[in-house]
Backbone as a ProteinNet text record, in pm:
[ID]
protein_1_A
[PRIMARY]
MSASRSQAVTSSPGVGLTGDMPDTHSEARISWAPYLWFAPAILVLFLVTLYPTFFVGWLSFQKTRYYDLIGFVGLANYTEVLGSAAFWSTVYVSLAYVVGSLAGAVVLGMAAALVLNNAGPTGTVLRVFILFPWTLSMSVVGSIWLWLLNPSFGPIPYLMRVVGIEPGLMLGDPGLALPLIIIVTAWWSFPYVMVMATAAMQSIPKELYEAVEIDGGGPLIKFRYVTLTQILPTLGSTALTLSIMYLTLMTLIIVMTGGGPLGSTTTLSFEAFRGTVQAVNIGPTAVVSIVVLLINVALGVLYTRLTGRVTG
[TERTIARY]
20642.3	20635.2	20515.9	20379.8	20247.6	20255.8	20308.7	20256.3	20336.9	20456.6	20541.7	20477.9	20407	20346.3	20218.4	20142.8	20006.8	20034.3	20162.4	20215.9	20275	20286.6	20342.8	20217.9	20137.4	19986.4	19919.8	19950	19848.9	19930.8	20091.1	20119.1	20151.8	20094.2	20108.1	20024.9	20067.3	20016.6	19882.3	19865.9	19697.8	19626.6	19621.1	19550.7	19539.8	19609.7	19580.6	19522	19545.1	19445.3	19302.3	19286.5	19144.4	19049.4	19151.5	19078.5	19062.9	19228.2	19176.5	19161.6	19232.1	19226.3	19087.9	19002.3	18887.3	18903.6	18772.7	18737.8	18730.7	18823.5	18827.3	18725.6	18729.2	18583.9	18454.2	18443.3	18290.1	18278.6	18364.7	18364.7	18307	18452.1	18407.8	18255.7	18203.3	18063.7	17953.8	17953.2	17885.9	17879.3	17989.9	17995.4	17953.7	17944.4	17898.9	17743.2	17703.1	17541.8	17452.2	17474.5	17396.9	17399.8	17509	17505.1	17382.5	17417.1	17316.9	17189.1	17152.4	17008.1	16956.1	17058.8	16980.5	17018.3	17076.9	17090.3	17018.8	16897.5	16743.2	16740	16687.7	16635.7	16743.3	16864.8	16985	16960.1	16962	16912.3	16772.4	16711.4	16568.5	16578.4	16608.5	16634.6	16748.5	16846.4	16933.4	16840.6	16812.1	16702.8	16591.6	16541	16394	16447.5	16539.2	16565.7	16707.6	16810.9	16944	16972.7	16946.6	16987.4	16872.8	16791.9	16679	16734.3	16759.7	16799.1	16949	17021.3	17186.5	17162.4	17066.2	17036.8	16982.8	16851	16843.4	16928.3	17016.1	17177.4	17183	17225.4	17327.4	17247.1	17119.2	17030.7	17006.2	17066.7	17065.3	17166.8	17310.5	17394.5	17420.7	17317.5	17293.9	17232.9	17201.7	17084.7	17045.3	16950.5	16875.6	16741.8	16736.5	16582.7	16493.4	16421.9	16346.3	16479.8	16496.6	16581.2	16692.7	16725.8	16836.9	16922	17065.7	17166.4	17222.9	17225	17274.8	17434.9	17463.4	17580.6	17594	17707.8	17723	17697.5	17637.4	17638.9	17676.9	17728.7	17742.6	17653.4	17689.8	17575.9	17492.2	17489.7	17422.1	17276.8	17171.8	17088.8	17052.5	17155.3	17115.7	17098.9	17200.8	17160.8	17057.3	16988	16875.3	16769.9	16736.3	16646.1	16638.7	16759.7	16772.1	16757.5	16808	16786.3	16649.8	16526.4	16449.6	16354.4	16226.3	16128.4	16006.9	15981.2	15929.2	15903.1	16048.9	16105.8	16063.6	16094.8	16090.1	15935.3	15889.6	15697.2	15695.1	15703.8	15705.9	15723.9	15850.6	15881	15783.1	15725.2	15650.5	15531.8	15458.5	15301.3	15374.1	15437.5	15519.4	15500.4	15562	15574.8	15410.8	15344.2	15244.1	15134	15184.9	15054.7	15113.4	15227.5	15288	15243.1	15301.4	15247	15086.3	15013.8	14890.4	14773.6	14868	14775.2	14855	14937.4	14966.7	14930.6	14926.6	14813.8	14693.2	14655.9	14472.5	14483.1	14586.1	14544.3	14567.9	14665.4	14710.1	14616	14547.7	14452.9	14303.8	14286.3	14159.3	14208.4	14321.5	14346.7	14360.2	14399.5	14388.8	14283.3	14201.1	14046.6	13968.5	13993.2	13926.7	13972.4	14098.6	14179.6	14118.6	14106.9	14051.9	13933.8	13815.6	13666.5	13666.2	13713.4	13698.2	13772	13848.7	13952.6	13871	13750.2	13645.1	13494.8	13504.4	13390.3	13324.3	13425.2	13339.2	13361.9	13258.6	13230.1	13157.8	13122.2	13070.6	13197.4	13309.2	13446.4	13478.8	13467.2	13513.4	13454.9	13272.7	13210.9	13241.7	13313.3	13305.9	13433.3	13504.6	13635.9	13653.6	13578	13561.7	13526.8	13380.2	13356.1	13480.6	13525.9	13593.9	13734	13779.9	13889.4	13862.2	13736.7	13660.4	13778	13790.4	13902.8	14028.1	14082.6	14186.7	14200.1	14105.4	14103.5	14081.1	14060	14015.3	14150	14152.8	14258.3	14252.3	14378.5	14380.6	14272.9	14292.2	14187.9	14061.6	13992.4	13877.4	13862.6	13938.2	13899	13925	13984.5	13955.9	13870.4	13841.3	13693.1	13543.8	13565.1	13437.4	13444.1	13595	13563	13573	13565.3	13567.8	13418.7	13308.2	13176.3	13114.5	13161.4	13122.5	13155.4	13263.7	13277.7	13266.3	13197.2	13159	13089.3	13127.9	13035.5	12868.1	12868.7	12741.9	12648.4	12714.9	12634.2	12628.5	12735.3	12794.8	12732.6	12719.2	12665.9	12712.3	12822.3	12887.9	12835.3	12888.2	12836.3	12684	12638.2	12477.9	12420.6	12518.3	12449.3	12532.2	12650.8	12694.8	12595.3	12524.5	12443.2	12285.3	12261.2	12176.4	12174.2	12269.5	12323.5	12340.5	12357.7	12375	12537.1	12629.2	12734	12743.2	12817.9	12861.5	13022.5	12986.6	13102	13172.8	13162	13269.7	13301.5	13438.3	13497.9	13515.9	13520.3	13565.6	13748.8	13747	13881.1	13915.3	13869.4	13914.1	13957	13971.5	13982.4	14121.1	14229.8	14361.4	14386.3	14274.9	14290.8	14245.6	14122	14100.4	14173.4	14197.5	14234.4	14344.6	14450.7	14518.6	14474.8	14407.2	14320.7	14226.7	14145.1	14073	14157.2	14265.1	14315.9	14380.5	14427	14468.4	14382.3	14246.8	14134.6	14105.1	14109.2	14100.8	14215.3	14302.1	14444.6	14415.7	14395.9	14385.1	14275.6	14188	14055.9	14115.2	14163	14192.8	14304.3	14385.7	14499.3	14492.7	14357	14378.7	14352.9	14295	14239.1	14429.9	14513	14636.7	14683.3	14650.4	14700.6	14623.1	14485.9	14425	14443.3	14485.5	14544.6	14657.6	14751.3	14845.1	14884.8	14779.7	14735.3	14686.1	14557.4	14518.1	14585.3	14679.4	14777.9	14886.1	14903.1	14961.4	14920.5	14769.8	14730.8	14720.1	14666.5	14647.3	14767.6	14886.6	14970.4	15015.9	14944.4	15004.3	14945.7	15005.6	14972.9	14880	14805.5	14640.5	14699.2	14821.3	14907.4	14922.8	14945.9	14978.5	14863.8	14784.4	14612	14595.2	14577.7	14524.9	14622	14774.6	14827	14808.3	14755.4	14736	14614.5	14502.9	14381	14399	14477.4	14521.8	14582.9	14602.8	14695.1	14576.4	14476.4	14347.7	14352.7	14422.7	14462.9	14309.2	14233.2	14158.7	14182.9	14079.2	14136.7	14217.1	14195.5	14315.9	14489.4	14460.1	14620.7	14678	14548.6	14613.3	14605.5	14556.3	14606.9	14739.1	14748.6	14867	15007.9	15010.8	15127.6	15115.6	15042.8	15014.4	14983	14885.8	14854.3	14949.6	14939.9	15047.9	15215.3	15255.8	15344.2	15431.1	15330.4	15362	15359.7	15271.5	15258.4	15340.7	15395.8	15467.3	15545	15663.2	15726.6	15678.2	15556.6	15490.8	15430.5	15356.5	15307.5	15405.2	15524	15697.4	15704.1	15685.6	15705	15611.7	15477	15384.4	15392.8	15424.3	15387.6	15542.2	15620.5	15740	15724.9	15645	15593.6	15485.9	15426.3	15315.5	15366.3	15481.2	15533.8	15621.5	15661.8	15715.8	15641.5	15504	15426.8	15347.9	15339.5	15257.2	15358.7	15498	15574.6	15606.6	15569.9	15605.7	15452.6	15315.7	15196.4	15161.8	15122.5	15070.5	14962.3	14883.6	14756.7	14633.5	14596.9	14530.4	14490.9	14632.6	14641.7	14650.2	14645.7	14658.2	14463.4	14421.7	14264.5	14197.5	14206.1	14149.8	14199.9	14311.6	14330.8	14463.1	14519.9	14607.2	14719.7	14745.5	14825	14799.5	14679.2	14640.8	14552.2	14468.7	14511.6	14555.3	14661.8	14765	14881.4	14900.9	15023.7	14989.1	14857.3	14861.9	14860.1	14831.5	14884.1	14971.3	15077.3	15183.7	15284.6	15312.3	15398.4	15538.4	15618.7	15765.6	15779.9	15694.6	15647.7	15563.7	15465.8	15373.4	15456.7	15581.3	15618.3	15745.2	15833.3	15889.9	15819.5	15724.2	15606	15566.1	15538.9	15440.6	15629.9	15708.6	15842.7	15890	15893.6	15950.6	15838.4	15703.7	15627.1	15597.9	15636	15609.8	15745.9	15858.1	15936.4	16055.8	16088.3	16198.7	16331.8	16412.2	16517.1	16471.7	16463.2	16447.1	16539.7	16672.9	16767.4	16728.6	16660	16622.3	16463.5	16443.7	16331.5	16401.3	16518.5	16583.9	16661.3	16671.2	16719.3	16605.1	16462.1	16375.6	16351.6	16405.2	16380	16464.6	16597.6	16704	16671.4	16623	16590.2	16476.9	16402.7	16282.6	16325.7	16420.2	16519.1	16586.8	16613.8	16736.3	16641.1	16528.1	16454.9	16395.3	16345.5	16321.7	16430.2	16544.7	16635.1	16670.7	16664.8	16679.1	16559.7	16468.9	16286.5	16328.4	16383.2	16369.8	16514.6	16630.4	16735.3	16663.8	16595.7	16505	16417.2	16364.1	16258.6	16327.6	16446.8	16498.3	16562	16638.4	16667.8	16576.8	16452.5	16329.2	16297.2	16260	16231.4	16341.6	16466	16599.1	16569.9	16509.3	16532	16390.8	16302.4	16159.5	16231	16232.3	16257.3	16404.5	16500.5	16645.5	16654.8
6071.8	5904.5	5948.2	5957.8	5929.9	6111	6194.3	6346.6	6298.1	6243.3	6260.4	6186.1	6054.4	5962.8	6025.5	6113.2	6141.6	6280.3	6322.6	6425.5	6387	6247.4	6231.8	6185.7	6102.2	6074.5	6187.2	6309.9	6426.2	6457.8	6456.9	6546.1	6373.3	6264.1	6205.1	6244	6187.7	6243.1	6175.8	6063.7	5941.4	6058.5	6098.7	6160.9	6306.4	6372.1	6495.9	6503.1	6398.2	6380.4	6367.3	6293	6241.3	6310.7	6398.3	6429.1	6618	6690.1	6823.7	6870.8	6818.8	6877.8	6821.5	6969.1	6968.7	6839.2	6828.1	6723	6763.3	6770.8	6887.8	6796.1	6685.8	6608.6	6633.7	6712.3	6711.9	6823.3	6950.1	7086.6	7104	7061.1	7053.6	7022.5	6901.2	6803	6990.2	7044.1	7125.2	7251.9	7287.4	7405.7	7360.2	7255.7	7256.5	7245.8	7216.1	7164.6	7266.3	7384.6	7491.9	7511.8	7485.3	7489.7	7350.2	7245.5	7149	7170.9	7202.4	7253.2	7358.9	7462.9	7565.9	7524.2	7415.5	7383.5	7361.2	7265.8	7266.2	7402.4	7498.6	7610.8	7698.9	7696.5	7787	7732.6	7596.2	7528.2	7581.3	7531.8	7616.4	7733.1	7856.9	7994.7	8003.3	7924	7947.8	7893	7829.1	7737.5	7838.8	7911.7	7967.1	8136.6	8180	8331.9	8323	8316.7	8323.7	8297	8151.4	8108.9	8203.2	8212.6	8257.7	8441.8	8503.6	8611.1	8626.2	8539.5	8554.2	8497.7	8424.8	8390.7	8493.7	8581.6	8715.4	8789	8833.7	8915.9	8849.4	8772.5	8678.3	8706.3	8677.9	8723.4	8881.7	8927	9067.3	9123.5	9057.1	9085.9	8990.4	8927.4	8821.4	8855.5	8827	8796.6	8666.5	8641.6	8505.1	8510.1	8404.9	8332.6	8248.8	8366.3	8314.3	8260.5	8127.2	8109	8048.7	8030.8	8008.6	8082.8	8115.2	8194.5	8196	8333.5	8338.5	8383.5	8444.3	8561.2	8623.7	8704.3	8793.2	8947.5	9039.5	9151.8	9242.6	9260.2	9320.4	9432.9	9558.2	9670.7	9677.7	9626.4	9672.3	9669	9561.2	9564.1	9654.6	9716.4	9822.7	9962.3	9992.5	10108.5	10088.3	9982.9	9993.4	10007.9	9982.3	9986.6	10121.3	10197.1	10297.1	10421.3	10380.5	10464.8	10508.4	10394.6	10432.8	10477	10593.2	10657	10567.3	10440.2	10378.4	10281	10271.4	10229.1	10370.7	10469.3	10615.4	10618.9	10591.7	10625.4	10508.9	10409.1	10317.4	10319.6	10401.9	10426.7	10521	10598	10730.8	10678.8	10565.1	10501.4	10421.1	10356.5	10290.1	10373.7	10495.7	10555.8	10634	10692.8	10716.8	10630.8	10474.2	10398.9	10361.6	10364.1	10352.2	10469.2	10606.2	10669.4	10733.7	10691.7	10753.1	10621.9	10498.2	10428.7	10395	10459.5	10443.3	10563.4	10663	10760	10745.2	10714.8	10648.7	10559.7	10466.7	10353.4	10416.4	10507.8	10583.9	10664.8	10760.1	10855.5	10780.2	10647.2	10538.4	10486.2	10436.6	10358.1	10410.4	10518.9	10621.9	10681.4	10731	10782.1	10646.5	10548	10418.6	10382.7	10432.8	10373.8	10471.4	10601.5	10718.9	10712.8	10641.4	10620.5	10508.2	10392.8	10288.8	10263	10351.3	10373.9	10423.5	10507.2	10565.1	10542.7	10428	10392	10274.6	10224.7	10150.3	10004.3	9935.5	9795.2	9742.3	9894.8	9854.2	9880.8	9946.9	9953.2	9827.2	9692.1	9570.7	9484.6	9501.1	9458.8	9510.5	9647.7	9725.7	9718.9	9644.7	9618.1	9491.5	9389.7	9276.7	9341.3	9384.1	9440.6	9518.4	9593	9676.7	9567.1	9490.5	9406.6	9333.4	9281.9	9228.8	9243.1	9350.4	9417.4	9326.6	9334.4	9267.8	9149.5	9051	8935.8	8838.4	8941.9	8886.5	8875.7	8790.3	8769.2	8856.9	8895.9	9024.8	8977	8856.7	8843.7	8845.1	8828	8815.9	8988.9	9042.5	9217.3	9244.6	9213.1	9257.2	9227.7	9139.9	9058.2	9156.2	9149.4	9244.6	9383.9	9470.4	9573.9	9565.3	9501.2	9499.1	9516.1	9423.2	9447.2	9582.2	9620.3	9732	9848.9	9845.5	9973.7	9949	9814.1	9810.6	9904.9	9970	10097.6	10054.1	9959.3	9910.1	9871.5	9795.8	9724.7	9746.4	9806.6	9819.3	9905.7	9880.9	9977.1	10153.3	10145.3	10286.2	10339.9	10303.7	10384.2	10403.8	10319	10347.9	10437.3	10460	10567.1	10725.2	10703.1	10849.4	10888.8	10803.7	10872.9	10863	10844.9	10882.3	11019.5	11055.7	11158.6	11280.5	11218.2	11346.5	11313	11243.8	11227.6	11119.9	11148.4	11049.4	10963.4	10829.8	10751.5	10720.3	10752.2	10733.1	10556	10535.8	10426.7	10344.4	10427.6	10400.6	10315.6	10180.2	10142.4	10105.5	10167.1	10162.6	10312.2	10374.2	10510.6	10556.3	10602	10598.9	10722.3	10782.5	10884	10859.4	10746.7	10719.1	10575.1	10481.5	10374.3	10369	10438.9	10455	10516.5	10616.6	10642.5	10567.5	10495.8	10397.7	10260.4	10236.9	10126.4	10162.7	10295.7	10331.5	10335.7	10370.9	10386.4	10217.6	10109.8	9992	9933.5	9981.9	9926.8	9967.2	10105.2	10130.3	10104.5	10066.6	10010.2	9855.7	9822.9	9679.2	9670.4	9755.1	9739.1	9823.8	9948.6	10019.3	9959.9	9842.9	9793.1	9754	9719	9676.4	9791.6	9942.2	10067.3	10049.1	10033.7	10032.2	9970.1	9819.9	9728.5	9785.3	9840.9	9891.5	10011.9	10069.9	10208.8	10195.7	10100	10065.5	10061.5	9950.5	9883.8	9976	10108.2	10192.2	10307.5	10303.2	10397.5	10351.6	10219.2	10183.4	10157	10166.1	10179.8	10304.1	10404.7	10522.9	10548.2	10611.8	10636.2	10757.1	10686	10817.9	10939.5	10899.3	11023.8	11140	11123.8	11192.1	11329.9	11251.2	11292.1	11397.2	11351.8	11408	11512.1	11527.8	11634	11736.7	11680	11808.1	11895.2	11799.9	11827.8	11948.1	11937.7	12026.4	12151	12127.1	12271.4	12321.6	12290	12338.5	12311.8	12217.9	12132.2	12060.4	12102	12018.8	11893.1	11848.5	11685.9	11730.6	11834.8	11847.3	11867.6	11908.9	11943.9	11823.8	11714.6	11586.7	11514.3	11528.3	11445.6	11454	11587.2	11665.6	11633	11658.8	11619	11495.7	11437.1	11300.8	11182.2	11165.9	11008	11040.5	11155.1	11155.1	11123.1	11166.4	11170	11036.5	10997	10825.4	10737.3	10752.5	10662.2	10648.4	10774.8	10814.8	10701.6	10641.3	10508.4	10423.2	10370.4	10258.7	10263.2	10421.6	10449.5	10449.8	10490.4	10489.2	10349.9	10247.3	10096.1	10052.2	10055.8	10026.7	10102.8	10214	10288.2	10186.8	10170.2	10104.8	9974.6	9863.1	9726	9738.6	9860.3	9865	9888.6	9998.5	10049.6	9933.6	9840.1	9713.1	9616.9	9608.5	9532.5	9591.1	9692.3	9781.6	9742.7	9816.6	9815.3	9658.7	9541.1	9402.9	9347.3	9443.4	9390.5	9383.7	9288.9	9252	9212	9083.9	9030.7	9096.9	9258.9	9337.7	9393.7	9451.7	9512.8	9377.1	9283.8	9169.9	9161.5	9147.5	9140.6	9241.4	9392.8	9474.1	9515.9	9571.4	9598.8	9557.9	9441.3	9411.4	9497.3	9589.5	9722.9	9813.2	9793.3	9898.2	10006.3	10087.7	10126.1	10212.7	10145.8	10221.6	10224.8	10135.5	10137	10228.1	10296.1	10368	10267.4	10192	10111	10019.3	9999	9938.4	9968.4	9920.5	9922.1	9856.6	9884.8	9761.4	9681.1	9586.4	9466.4	9414	9500.2	9408.7	9401.3	9529.6	9513.9	9409.1	9380.7	9239.3	9121.5	9072.2	8999.1	8959.9	9098	9068.8	9013.8	9129.3	9052.4	8909.2	8877.2	8723.4	8619.9	8672.9	8605.1	8592	8739.3	8734.6	8729.2	8849.4	8858.3	8738.8	8772.4	8666.4	8705	8811.5	8820.7	8861	8811.9	8830.8	8873.2	8920.5	9016.4	9136.3	9236.9	9349	9344.8	9233.3	9233.5	9208.9	9123.5	9096.7	9199.7	9350.6	9445	9489.1	9515.8	9588.2	9501.1	9341.4	9291.8	9330.5	9369.7	9425.2	9540.2	9613.7	9773.5	9730.2	9653.2	9640.6	9588.7	9499.2	9422.6	9517.1	9649.2	9734.2	9838.6	9874.1	9957.6	9905.4	9750.8	9654.5	9678	9652	9635.6	9771.9	9858.9	10016.2	10028	9988.1	10012.9	9888.1	9782.4	9718	9767.8	9793.8	9864.2	9965.6	10073.9	10159.6	10088.5	10042.7	9962.9	9888.9	9801.7	9766.8	9874.4	9944.8	10066.1	10162.3	10167.1	10212.1	10151.1	10010.8	9900.4	9919.1	9874.4	9906.8	10022	10148.7	10244.6	10268.7	10198.1	10197.9	10062	9943.8	9851.8	9897.8	9978.7	9977.4	10090
13301	13217.5	13154.5	13235.9	13178.2	13062.2	13146.5	13088.6	12918.1	12951.6	12809.7	12717.3	12814.3	12678.4	12621.1	12675.5	12654.9	12538.5	12599.8	12504.6	12352.8	12373	12224.6	12157.1	12224.9	12150.5	12072.8	12165.1	12074.8	11973.8	11959.4	11864.4	11766.4	11758.3	11652.7	11546.6	11432.5	11270.5	11258.4	11329	11296.4	11396.2	11489.3	11585.1	11562	11526.5	11450	11327.6	11231.4	11146	11155.7	11230.8	11270	11355	11499.2	11569	11566.2	11493.2	11512.1	11367.6	11259.2	11131.5	11094.5	10997.7	10970.5	10847.6	10823.1	10746	10563.8	10503.6	10370	10280.1	10298.5	10167.3	10225.2	10340	10416.3	10369.6	10401.1	10376.2	10211	10107.8	9975.4	9945.6	10015.1	9988.7	10078.6	10162	10204.8	10118.7	10052.6	9984.3	9830.5	9778.5	9666.6	9695.2	9785.7	9811.9	9743.7	9760.8	9713.7	9567.8	9503.4	9392.8	9321.2	9388	9335.1	9324.1	9442.7	9472.8	9377.8	9322.5	9268.1	9096	9129	8901.2	8865.7	8918.1	8778.5	8795	8858.9	8859	8715.5	8755	8653.9	8527.2	8476.4	8375.1	8319.2	8363.3	8339.8	8317.2	8363	8322.1	8221	8179.3	8095.1	7960.2	7972.1	7876	7825.6	7878.9	7894.8	7872	7864.1	7936	7845.5	7915.8	7890.9	7724.4	7707.1	7550.8	7498.2	7468.9	7342.6	7353.3	7463.2	7448.6	7380.9	7416	7360.8	7170.3	7144	7004	6956	7002.8	6912.9	6907.9	6993.4	6986.1	6862.2	6876.4	6768.6	6624.7	6603	6473.5	6434.2	6541.7	6508.6	6426.9	6424.4	6368	6201.3	6189.8	6053.6	5967.8	5862.3	5705.2	5732.2	5720	5763.9	5626	5573.6	5518.6	5596.1	5681.2	5796.6	5888.9	5921.1	6074.9	6012.9	5839.3	5801.1	5799.4	5849.8	5855.6	5706.9	5626.7	5511	5513.5	5650	5633.8	5752.8	5779.9	5919.5	5848.2	5895.3	5836.3	5921.7	6043.6	6138.3	6190	6171.3	6210	6094.1	5997.8	5922.9	5943.9	6031.8	6086.2	6120.4	6227.7	6334.2	6244.9	6130	6043.8	6000.3	5954.6	5887.4	5965	6056.6	6185.5	6237.2	6292.3	6344.1	6265.4	6120.2	6078.4	5948.9	6013.1	5949.5	6001.4	5911.7	5948.8	6050.1	5990	6046.9	6148.8	6196.4	6347.2	6428.5	6397.5	6502	6534.6	6418.6	6417.3	6514.4	6529.5	6608.8	6775.2	6800	6893.1	6946.1	6874.2	6903.9	6976.4	6873.6	6918	7046	7070.8	7187.5	7300.8	7299.1	7443.5	7431.6	7330.4	7394.6	7427.7	7412.6	7476.1	7583.1	7591.7	7757.9	7826.4	7810.4	7892.6	7920.6	7785.6	7792.4	7908.5	7880.6	7936.3	8063.4	8146.3	8249.9	8329.5	8259.4	8321.4	8349.6	8276.8	8257.2	8403.9	8436.7	8536.4	8650.9	8680.9	8785.2	8825.4	8752.6	8770.3	8864.5	8745.5	8772.9	8868	8939.1	9040.3	9176.2	9178.2	9285.3	9338.1	9228.4	9249.6	9331.3	9276.2	9317.7	9478.3	9509.5	9643.5	9743.6	9670.5	9783.2	9798.9	9714.1	9762.5	9814.4	9835.8	9860.7	9989.5	10006.4	10161.2	10238.9	10239.1	10316.5	10309	10213.7	10205.1	10328.6	10425.7	10529.1	10438.8	10558	10510	10373.5	10306	10149.2	10047.7	10086.6	10011.5	10008.9	10089.8	10063.4	9943.2	9930.4	9833.4	9714.7	9710.3	9565.6	9529.3	9586.8	9576.2	9468	9522.5	9464.2	9302.4	9286.7	9117.4	9058.5	9144.9	9086.1	9020.1	9097.2	9076.9	8915.8	8894.3	8785.2	8663.4	8634.3	8481.6	8465.6	8629.7	8623.6	8606.2	8640.1	8655.8	8506.4	8433.4	8270.8	8202.4	8055.5	7986.8	7885.6	7831.3	7735.5	7631.8	7597.8	7488.4	7528.8	7634.1	7640.4	7674.3	7703.6	7731.7	7599.8	7503.6	7364.8	7285.9	7322.3	7283	7269.1	7436.5	7485.3	7409.9	7394.2	7385.8	7211.9	7177.9	7016.5	6968.1	7053.6	7048	7131	7207.2	7311.4	7201.2	7065.8	6984.7	6867.4	6840.9	6691.1	6611.9	6528.1	6444.1	6428.5	6376.2	6375.4	6442.5	6546.8	6639.2	6763.2	6796.7	6931.6	7034.9	7130	7240.9	7209.9	7245.6	7296.9	7135	7049.4	6887.2	6930.1	6937.5	6937.7	7070.3	7162.1	7240.5	7205.2	7113.5	7070	6974.6	6883.8	6791.9	6873.8	6979.4	7036.8	7079.5	7135.2	7199.2	7074.9	6954.3	6879.3	6812.6	6816.8	6801.8	6719.1	6592.6	6474.5	6564.4	6550.4	6595.9	6503.3	6381.7	6299.6	6260.7	6240.3	6258.8	6370.6	6474.8	6568.8	6557.4	6609.8	6559.6	6460.4	6323.4	6196.1	6207.4	6284	6270	6272.8	6207.6	6253.9	6374.5	6376.8	6473	6604.7	6614.6	6737.5	6789.4	6667	6751.8	6839	6853.7	6939.6	7119.3	7093.1	7233.4	7247.7	7202.3	7247	7294.5	7278.9	7301.2	7414.4	7466.1	7576.1	7678.6	7645.6	7737.7	7774.3	7667	7733.9	7795.5	7764.9	7847.2	8000.6	8016.1	8166.9	8236.4	8171.3	8216.3	8276.4	8209.1	8265.6	8362.8	8362.6	8471.3	8565	8573.8	8686.5	8844.3	8836.9	8958.3	9013.2	8955.3	8997.5	9089.7	8986.9	9110.9	9205.9	9220.5	9279.9	9454.1	9400.6	9484.3	9558.7	9509.8	9567.9	9657	9592.2	9639.5	9771.7	9806.9	9888.8	9996.8	9976.3	10087.7	10131	10033.8	10077	10217	10175.7	10215.2	10373.3	10391.5	10509.8	10630.3	10534.6	10659.9	10671.5	10623.1	10652.9	10847.9	10934.5	11063.9	11084.7	11139.6	11183.2	11227.1	11289.6	11345.6	11258.3	11177.9	11070.5	11003.6	11010.9	10981.6	11091.1	11200.8	11341.6	11364.7	11290.4	11315.7	11200.5	11105.7	10977	11039.9	11086.4	11166.2	11269.3	11329.7	11462.5	11411	11305.2	11199	11148.5	11115	11061.4	10880	10846.3	10739.1	10661	10549.2	10534.9	10423.5	10362.8	10263.2	10177.6	10111.1	10020.8	10069.4	10168.3	10227.7	10332.8	10333.4	10358.4	10277	10145.9	10042.6	9997.8	9978.1	9957	10019.4	10132.5	10229.3	10314.7	10328.1	10408.9	10274.6	10233.9	10172.2	10024.9	9987.2	9850	9875.8	9950.6	10023.6	10045.8	10130.5	10162.3	10099.1	10025.3	9891.3	9784.3	9761.6	9637.9	9586.7	9697.1	9660.2	9603.4	9623.4	9605.2	9478.8	9443.2	9289.2	9222.1	9220.2	9157.1	9126.1	9218.3	9161.9	9108.3	9137.2	9058	8889.8	8867.5	8785.4	8692.2	8738.6	8666.1	8622.3	8697.1	8686	8566.7	8576.3	8469.8	8325.8	8325.9	8228.6	8156.3	8213.9	8162.5	8070.5	8142.2	8100.1	8004.4	8007.6	7862.8	7745.4	7780.5	7680	7593.6	7646.6	7604.2	7545.2	7605.3	7581.4	7403.5	7375.8	7224.4	7236.4	7294.5	7307.1	7235	7322.8	7330.9	7186.2	7118.9	7008.6	6914.4	6900	6823	6779.7	6887.3	6906.5	6808.3	6863.3	6867.4	6744.8	6670.9	6567.8	6453.6	6546.3	6438.6	6383.6	6471.7	6474.2	6373	6301.8	6210.1	6280.7	6217.6	6065.2	6091.7	5937.8	5888.7	5999.8	6102.9	6171.3	6291	6310.4	6402.8	6568.3	6548	6705.3	6709.9	6619.8	6626.7	6696.8	6790.2	6912.4	6878.5	6966.8	6915.2	6928	7052.6	7063.2	6980.9	6895.5	6823.1	6686	6637.7	6540.4	6544.4	6626.8	6657	6644.8	6689.8	6679.7	6567.4	6431	6381.9	6248.4	6270.7	6187.2	6182.7	6273.3	6343.5	6256.6	6239.9	6174.5	6035.8	6025.4	5810.5	5768.7	5850.4	5747.9	5695	5608.1	5558.1	5599.7	5649.7	5676.5	5824.5	5946.8	6073.8	6120.4	6092.4	6143.6	6179.5	6113.4	6144.6	6261.9	6243.7	6373.7	6515.3	6494.6	6632	6641.3	6583.9	6649.6	6746.6	6671.5	6730.4	6881.8	6869.6	7017.3	7107.1	7049.9	7141.1	7224.2	7109.7	7148.1	7306.3	7251.7	7358.3	7497.6	7479.7	7589.5	7660.1	7579.9	7667.7	7745.2	7699.2	7752	7890.9	7893.3	7989.1	8091.8	8074.5	8164.6	8219.4	8122.1	8182.1	8283.1	8292.8	8356.6	8485	8450.7	8553.5	8635.7	8603.5	8701.3	8762.1	8745.3	8799.2	8907.8	8820.8	8933.6	9071.1	9043.3	9149.5	9262.5	9212.4	9286	9404.9	9308.5	9343.3	9454.4	9460.9	9581.4	9684.9	9644.1	9741.3	9829.2	9761.7	9872.2	9942.6	9924.4	9986.8	10111.2	10094.5	10163.2	10259.1	10239.5	10266.4	10334.3
[MASK]
++++++++++++++++++++++++++++++++++++++++++++++++++++++++++++++++++++++++++++++++++++++++++++++++++++++++++++++++++++++++++++++++++++++++++++++++++++++++++++++++++++++++++++++++++++++++++++++++++++++++++++++++++++++++++++++++++++++++++++++++++++++++++++++++++++++++++++++++++++++++++++++++++++++++++++++++++++++++

């Protein structure tokens, strides 16, 4: 009698709803909680990044009078930009700027890391002074080097004249402006490479160096087969990070040369900036911005894959 009564109570609908069956409302509330937490960040991301990107993409298919849309022109802007010799000249300048600055920063950063890694306690003090360029803003760096390279009263042209070298116009020379901008950019950014390389070197097991010494290997063998091999993934990700930064860098060029002389320091990002400020029809400028975006996305995907291999 009692068994049948308890069985009836267990099988009753009320008990099943409140006891055995899950609370669907609480499950729905829990599943929506992460989205509510991330909603402000997603909204900011949309307003700051996604919406401007979509708007620029839409402008690249339009003819405009400043920011007033006149009409849809399809791929006419892309045809005009990609068929222009000036655009490909700008691409060449951008490529030379990125590759040259990256080569200088990596060589200087690696050299500084190797020296400071073997300098003992003195290396800590020197590292602070070497990091100084990286702490400066680009406008300050540009102003400092404008004074250093001034052909009338700059210290560097003065020293060149002392040793019998005619400095010329320096940043006013179309053949010298881009190499000088590359040198300044490498000087500003090489401390970042030094920090990353030093951190990677300090994580290399000492047993590897000891094994090379037992086999009779010298410093060059240690560097080639131990140091460089172990830190190569870190150098690769660092190089990609700097490449993305160099490609979008404008402040240094604006301060030092303004894209001149004769367009010799006009990069894609600077051209996009100048066209946005000065051009009446900003549709072609939007195309240049899209090209920069696509290159950065490609570099970002490559960076993600490289860092994924290193960590996983």
